[in-house]
C-alpha positions in Angstrom: 129.6 -11.4 139.8 129.9 -8.0 138.1 133.6 -8.8 137.0 132.6 -12.1 135.7 129.8 -10.6 133.6 132.2 -7.8 132.3 134.9 -10.2 131.2 132.4 -12.4 129.4 130.9 -9.3 127.7 134.2 -8.3 126.5 135.3 -11.6 125.5 132.4 -11.8 123.2 132.9 -8.1 122.1 136.2 -8.8 120.6 134.4 -11.0 118.0 131.3 -9.1 117.4 130.6 -6.9 114.2 130.5 -3.4 115.3 128.7 -0.8 113.3 131.2 2.1 114.4 133.9 -0.2 112.9 132.1 -0.5 109.5 130.8 -4.0 110.5 134.1 -5.2 111.5 135.1 -6.9 114.8 137.4 -5.3 117.0 140.1 -8.0 116.2 139.7 -7.2 112.5 139.8 -3.6 112.9 143.1 -4.0 115.1 144.8 -5.5 112.1 143.7 -2.8 109.6 145.6 0.6 109.7 142.8 2.4 108.3 140.3 1.2 111.0 142.8 1.6 113.9 141.7 5.3 114.6 138.0 4.3 114.9 138.8 1.4 117.2 140.9 3.6 119.5 138.0 6.1 119.6 135.6 3.3 120.4 137.8 1.7 122.9 138.2 5.3 124.6 134.5 5.5 125.0 134.5 2.0 126.8 137.3 3.0 129.0 135.5 6.3 130.0 132.2 4.3 130.5 133.9 1.8 132.9 135.7 4.6 134.9 132.3 6.3 135.4 130.8 2.9 136.4 133.7 2.2 138.8 133.4 5.6 140.5 129.6 5.5 140.8 129.4 1.8 142.0 132.8 1.5 143.7 133.9 -1.3 141.3 137.3 -1.9 140.0 136.5 -3.1 136.4 139.1 -2.9 133.8 139.6 -3.8 130.2 143.3 -3.7 130.1 143.2 -7.3 129.0 141.2 -6.3 125.9 143.5 -3.4 125.0 146.5 -5.8 125.2 144.7 -8.3 123.1 144.0 -5.7 120.4 147.6 -4.3 120.6 146.2 -1.0 121.8 149.1 -0.4 124.2 148.8 3.5 123.8 145.6 3.2 125.8 147.0 1.4 128.9 
């Protein structure tokens, strides 16, 4: 169940306007070289949060598919 909820959240997240990305969606920021550093920082925060969650709850959640979709191979 937690995996399903996580996947659904990130499916929506890809098209949400994010204040840290100046109101752009992650998909929009991925295509804008000027916004790419902010997107990378944001996704690093998400990765670290999931790693902490996985450690504390014994889960194995991953957003590798999100990183692939955004073209952020350097974070894989």
